[in-house]
Legacy VTK file of the C-alpha trace (Angstrom):
# vtk DataFile Version 3.0
C-alpha trace
ASCII
DATASET POLYDATA
POINTS 364 float
179.195 -28.554 -125.973
180.371 -30.559 -122.960
181.799 -33.226 -125.278
183.658 -30.580 -127.295
185.110 -29.076 -124.103
186.132 -32.532 -122.863
187.882 -33.348 -126.150
189.639 -29.974 -126.049
190.852 -30.636 -122.512
192.009 -34.101 -123.560
193.886 -32.658 -126.533
195.585 -30.063 -124.314
196.584 -32.729 -121.801
197.942 -35.029 -124.522
199.951 -32.148 -125.979
201.249 -31.425 -122.500
202.302 -35.049 -122.105
204.175 -34.900 -125.419
205.949 -31.738 -124.260
206.764 -33.282 -120.881
209.470 -35.892 -120.644
209.124 -38.045 -117.517
212.310 -39.712 -116.275
212.323 -43.469 -116.842
213.000 -44.057 -113.125
209.510 -42.744 -112.324
207.934 -45.028 -114.902
209.540 -48.075 -113.228
208.032 -47.353 -109.801
205.472 -49.788 -108.449
202.216 -48.468 -107.012
203.424 -48.422 -103.382
206.646 -46.565 -104.231
204.676 -44.093 -106.329
202.248 -43.347 -103.486
205.129 -42.897 -101.019
206.749 -40.312 -103.303
203.411 -38.549 -103.808
202.782 -38.289 -100.057
206.338 -37.072 -99.424
205.914 -34.409 -102.110
202.548 -33.323 -100.665
204.110 -33.072 -97.201
207.024 -31.005 -98.531
204.767 -28.633 -100.444
202.164 -27.950 -97.737
204.497 -27.906 -94.737
207.266 -25.943 -96.473
204.941 -23.145 -97.585
203.416 -22.871 -94.103
206.792 -23.024 -92.341
208.329 -20.347 -94.567
205.523 -17.903 -93.655
205.719 -18.771 -89.944
209.506 -18.365 -89.866
209.198 -15.050 -91.712
206.762 -13.775 -89.106
208.959 -15.181 -86.289
211.939 -13.284 -87.726
210.042 -9.989 -87.501
208.531 -10.799 -84.098
211.905 -11.429 -82.476
213.553 -8.212 -83.641
214.404 -8.754 -87.305
213.637 -5.716 -89.443
215.428 -6.130 -92.765
212.940 -6.374 -95.622
215.678 -7.198 -98.118
217.198 -10.060 -96.111
213.678 -11.448 -95.805
213.394 -11.098 -99.572
216.726 -12.837 -100.142
215.911 -15.958 -98.117
212.862 -16.651 -100.322
215.113 -17.519 -103.263
218.623 -17.639 -101.751
218.417 -21.384 -101.161
218.219 -22.142 -104.887
221.547 -24.137 -104.925
219.553 -26.898 -103.178
217.769 -27.465 -106.490
221.051 -28.563 -108.077
220.767 -31.782 -106.054
217.626 -33.128 -107.779
218.951 -31.751 -111.098
222.193 -33.696 -110.693
220.243 -36.914 -110.051
218.617 -36.781 -113.487
220.002 -38.965 -116.305
222.439 -37.316 -118.697
219.842 -37.229 -121.463
217.426 -35.401 -119.176
219.899 -32.931 -117.724
221.150 -31.956 -121.176
217.761 -31.820 -122.852
217.314 -28.125 -122.329
220.656 -27.328 -123.934
219.499 -29.070 -127.097
216.294 -27.052 -127.152
215.438 -25.139 -130.291
215.132 -21.988 -128.207
217.994 -19.556 -128.635
220.326 -18.639 -125.809
219.157 -15.009 -125.977
215.548 -16.111 -125.576
216.387 -18.142 -122.465
218.397 -15.274 -120.974
215.546 -12.847 -121.610
213.027 -15.198 -119.973
215.247 -15.819 -116.945
216.027 -12.127 -116.466
212.449 -10.875 -116.837
210.859 -13.571 -114.676
213.703 -13.372 -112.152
213.265 -9.611 -111.789
209.503 -10.094 -111.335
210.119 -12.742 -108.665
212.548 -10.444 -106.846
209.996 -7.609 -106.797
207.268 -10.047 -105.800
209.306 -11.404 -102.876
210.058 -7.876 -101.660
206.353 -7.018 -101.623
205.628 -10.234 -99.720
208.300 -9.254 -97.166
206.786 -5.797 -96.670
203.322 -7.291 -96.318
204.485 -9.768 -93.682
206.309 -6.978 -91.818
203.102 -5.005 -91.246
200.546 -7.835 -90.956
199.918 -10.726 -88.627
200.662 -14.109 -90.206
196.988 -15.108 -90.372
195.897 -11.847 -92.030
198.815 -12.054 -94.462
197.943 -15.643 -95.407
194.274 -14.863 -96.024
195.192 -11.957 -98.296
197.689 -14.101 -100.210
194.825 -16.434 -101.066
193.719 -13.739 -103.522
196.318 -15.184 -105.907
193.701 -17.751 -106.954
191.390 -14.958 -108.066
194.196 -13.427 -110.128
195.034 -16.883 -111.496
191.592 -17.138 -113.055
191.913 -13.729 -114.714
195.455 -14.163 -116.054
194.855 -17.722 -117.245
191.888 -16.397 -119.230
193.765 -13.561 -120.943
197.259 -15.090 -121.267
196.704 -18.864 -121.383
193.280 -18.754 -123.089
191.575 -20.783 -120.388
187.817 -20.425 -120.056
186.339 -18.698 -116.989
183.510 -20.949 -115.863
180.726 -20.074 -113.447
182.590 -21.791 -110.607
185.819 -19.903 -111.357
183.861 -16.648 -111.486
182.377 -17.296 -108.041
185.791 -18.339 -106.764
187.245 -15.015 -107.924
184.285 -13.142 -106.418
184.454 -14.854 -103.002
188.225 -14.546 -102.691
188.030 -10.859 -103.670
185.340 -10.209 -101.048
187.466 -11.996 -98.434
190.520 -9.868 -99.289
188.483 -6.633 -99.122
187.000 -7.577 -95.739
190.425 -8.343 -94.266
191.892 -5.092 -95.609
189.110 -3.133 -93.894
189.541 -4.994 -90.586
190.866 -3.179 -87.534
193.403 -5.866 -86.611
194.686 -4.959 -83.150
196.967 -7.999 -83.313
198.747 -6.563 -86.324
202.483 -5.763 -85.920
201.721 -2.297 -87.290
199.885 -1.569 -84.028
197.653 1.463 -84.165
199.023 2.684 -87.497
196.178 2.252 -89.974
198.364 3.423 -92.862
201.008 0.765 -92.136
198.274 -1.851 -92.005
196.860 -0.689 -95.350
200.352 -0.663 -96.887
200.814 -4.243 -95.690
197.467 -5.257 -97.191
198.271 -3.563 -100.492
201.705 -5.199 -100.709
200.322 -8.679 -99.927
197.552 -8.395 -102.537
199.805 -6.796 -105.170
202.436 -9.475 -104.548
199.749 -12.121 -105.101
198.846 -10.421 -108.389
202.481 -10.466 -109.558
202.868 -14.087 -108.458
199.812 -15.146 -110.466
201.049 -13.201 -113.488
204.435 -14.864 -113.124
202.847 -18.350 -113.100
200.847 -17.579 -116.247
203.891 -16.164 -118.039
205.985 -19.157 -116.988
203.365 -21.527 -118.394
203.172 -19.403 -121.553
206.964 -19.607 -121.890
206.952 -23.402 -121.739
204.015 -23.775 -124.119
204.612 -21.079 -126.735
208.289 -20.104 -126.537
210.317 -23.075 -125.286
207.717 -25.586 -126.542
209.003 -28.186 -124.122
208.619 -28.915 -120.416
211.058 -31.561 -119.226
211.866 -32.020 -115.558
215.336 -30.570 -116.072
213.932 -27.491 -117.844
211.501 -26.825 -114.991
214.293 -27.134 -112.416
216.616 -24.941 -114.472
213.860 -22.346 -114.804
213.517 -22.319 -111.008
217.274 -22.168 -110.454
218.139 -19.350 -112.856
215.113 -17.170 -112.122
215.882 -17.606 -108.411
219.487 -16.609 -109.100
218.332 -13.385 -110.770
215.814 -12.723 -107.971
218.549 -13.274 -105.371
220.787 -10.777 -107.188
217.925 -8.252 -107.092
217.607 -8.825 -103.335
221.371 -8.435 -102.774
221.418 -5.187 -104.771
218.458 -3.918 -102.744
220.165 -4.962 -99.507
223.259 -2.894 -100.270
221.497 0.009 -101.998
219.145 0.490 -99.033
221.980 0.367 -96.519
220.282 -2.426 -94.559
223.427 -4.555 -94.798
225.169 -2.226 -92.316
222.528 -3.001 -89.673
222.629 -6.801 -89.970
225.330 -7.314 -87.318
223.400 -5.157 -84.835
220.163 -6.926 -85.763
221.778 -10.304 -85.120
223.126 -9.227 -81.731
219.781 -7.769 -80.635
217.699 -10.716 -81.860
215.680 -11.754 -78.822
216.261 -15.504 -79.216
220.013 -15.153 -79.783
222.370 -15.182 -82.745
222.213 -18.939 -83.343
218.409 -18.888 -83.607
218.692 -15.822 -85.862
220.853 -17.726 -88.344
218.767 -20.900 -88.074
215.579 -18.898 -88.710
216.908 -17.440 -91.953
218.444 -20.727 -93.090
215.245 -22.593 -92.208
213.142 -20.127 -94.196
215.465 -20.426 -97.215
215.469 -24.234 -97.111
211.688 -24.476 -96.625
211.041 -22.266 -99.650
213.133 -24.547 -101.857
211.630 -27.733 -100.417
208.225 -26.342 -101.325
209.497 -25.799 -104.859
210.840 -29.376 -105.039
207.498 -30.684 -103.767
205.548 -28.715 -106.383
207.790 -29.822 -109.264
207.703 -33.448 -108.057
203.897 -33.491 -108.017
203.782 -32.089 -111.551
205.763 -35.043 -112.858
204.431 -37.721 -110.485
200.772 -36.809 -111.026
199.941 -33.646 -112.998
200.202 -29.865 -112.919
196.511 -29.823 -111.965
197.153 -31.920 -108.856
200.187 -29.822 -107.895
198.062 -26.685 -108.213
195.354 -28.199 -105.995
197.844 -29.089 -103.257
199.285 -25.571 -103.438
195.738 -24.317 -102.967
195.287 -26.505 -99.891
198.472 -25.048 -98.409
196.832 -21.609 -98.556
194.143 -23.000 -96.255
196.609 -24.604 -93.829
198.852 -21.543 -93.406
196.365 -19.116 -91.750
195.168 -21.882 -89.423
198.780 -22.697 -88.495
199.477 -18.996 -87.899
196.541 -18.718 -85.498
197.701 -21.846 -83.630
201.403 -20.893 -83.415
201.265 -17.122 -82.834
197.821 -17.028 -81.171
196.696 -14.337 -83.605
193.477 -12.692 -82.568
190.535 -14.115 -84.492
188.505 -10.943 -85.047
184.873 -10.947 -86.135
185.880 -9.843 -89.620
188.416 -12.682 -89.904
185.764 -15.140 -88.733
183.617 -13.991 -91.666
186.461 -13.632 -94.192
187.976 -17.083 -93.643
184.807 -19.109 -94.460
184.256 -16.891 -97.510
187.843 -17.547 -98.639
187.456 -21.286 -98.001
184.267 -21.255 -100.084
186.273 -19.645 -102.889
188.878 -22.415 -102.481
186.121 -25.023 -102.746
184.764 -23.556 -105.989
188.276 -23.458 -107.445
189.115 -27.035 -106.451
185.753 -28.390 -107.618
186.146 -26.784 -111.043
189.544 -28.428 -111.426
187.986 -31.735 -110.358
185.284 -31.370 -113.029
187.893 -30.594 -115.688
189.869 -33.687 -114.719
186.679 -35.784 -114.761
185.874 -34.584 -118.297
189.348 -35.572 -119.459
189.010 -39.058 -117.953
185.597 -39.602 -119.563
186.874 -38.354 -122.917
189.823 -40.734 -122.718
187.524 -43.642 -121.883
185.232 -42.733 -124.800
188.216 -42.492 -127.124
189.446 -45.925 -126.011
186.095 -47.597 -126.793
LINES 1 365
364 0 1 2 3 4 5 6 7 8 9 10 11 12 13 14 15 16 17 18 19 20 21 22 23 24 25 26 27 28 29 30 31 32 33 34 35 36 37 38 39 40 41 42 43 44 45 46 47 48 49 50 51 52 53 54 55 56 57 58 59 60 61 62 63 64 65 66 67 68 69 70 71 72 73 74 75 76 77 78 79 80 81 82 83 84 85 86 87 88 89 90 91 92 93 94 95 96 97 98 99 100 101 102 103 104 105 106 107 108 109 110 111 112 113 114 115 116 117 118 119 120 121 122 123 124 125 126 127 128 129 130 131 132 133 134 135 136 137 138 139 140 141 142 143 144 145 146 147 148 149 150 151 152 153 154 155 156 157 158 159 160 161 162 163 164 165 166 167 168 169 170 171 172 173 174 175 176 177 178 179 180 181 182 183 184 185 186 187 188 189 190 191 192 193 194 195 196 197 198 199 200 201 202 203 204 205 206 207 208 209 210 211 212 213 214 215 216 217 218 219 220 221 222 223 224 225 226 227 228 229 230 231 232 233 234 235 236 237 238 239 240 241 242 243 244 245 246 247 248 249 250 251 252 253 254 255 256 257 258 259 260 261 262 263 264 265 266 267 268 269 270 271 272 273 274 275 276 277 278 279 280 281 282 283 284 285 286 287 288 289 290 291 292 293 294 295 296 297 298 299 300 301 302 303 304 305 306 307 308 309 310 311 312 313 314 315 316 317 318 319 320 321 322 323 324 325 326 327 328 329 330 331 332 333 334 335 336 337 338 339 340 341 342 343 344 345 346 347 348 349 350 351 352 353 354 355 356 357 358 359 360 361 362 363
């Protein structure tokens, strides 16, 4: 049975390689250049995800209160992605236009995923408004548990014993944190606000995991191709739709009328206010560039693992930067969450090991 699973994994990976077109510039890199790019991409991905959360919490701490402007900055920096897209060869940058997928299909995918991302970002903003950065980050780790479930039902990936325990441990960690009486929470003594923040963070993680599964399904079953340009264009146009959702929400809610007052009353001054929002927008897109780069430099598996590691770094960084109170419940929840991370990472390592052994056996 193990041999059959290994051959299946190898077949899936080979099909993925046929769907994925790697730019010839990457193939010409020597080993040292390749490692430099990998380390730069890892740095971008881990640091950018942590910085975006820390800047979001800093924005609220210093007097910011607009949930929709916080939503907008998560995707508003998408024009940055045109830079790596413009650096691709002409054959790469035009590959998606020659795809067999119809224009209506692409528009439908971009609109539906973009709307989901916009809603997801809004829920993340509400969660961060009511929760301390460390609590928020621990709850967001529940996305790995949802990943296992959605990948099983949508992407037909098997739930192994390790994945099951990963889902179980991460779920227990999220429940413990939601029941914690976090006196360091921005919601203060309001238990309902704290619970709303917990619900929004967990529900946002659910939507994010669903979005990842649907995006993978779109590449595999609908578009049937996954070139670097197509991945970047997917990020750009879904971010454009999500940004439009945020702008509509900003004006419909009336929050836009309070932005000038919010900027003037920002405790660190107007310049820091602007730099905070710009920094958050840029960091979100740098994280995206790092994730996409790792997919094509190494593999989607490796990119997923590094994203997982960033979920470990963020709550630790939040405790160090904002001196969040490390309650007894958090002290129990964090090791449980890290154990769930370990199960998840180890399962991915075993899958990769099976593929390598199957390839070696096939070569003999």
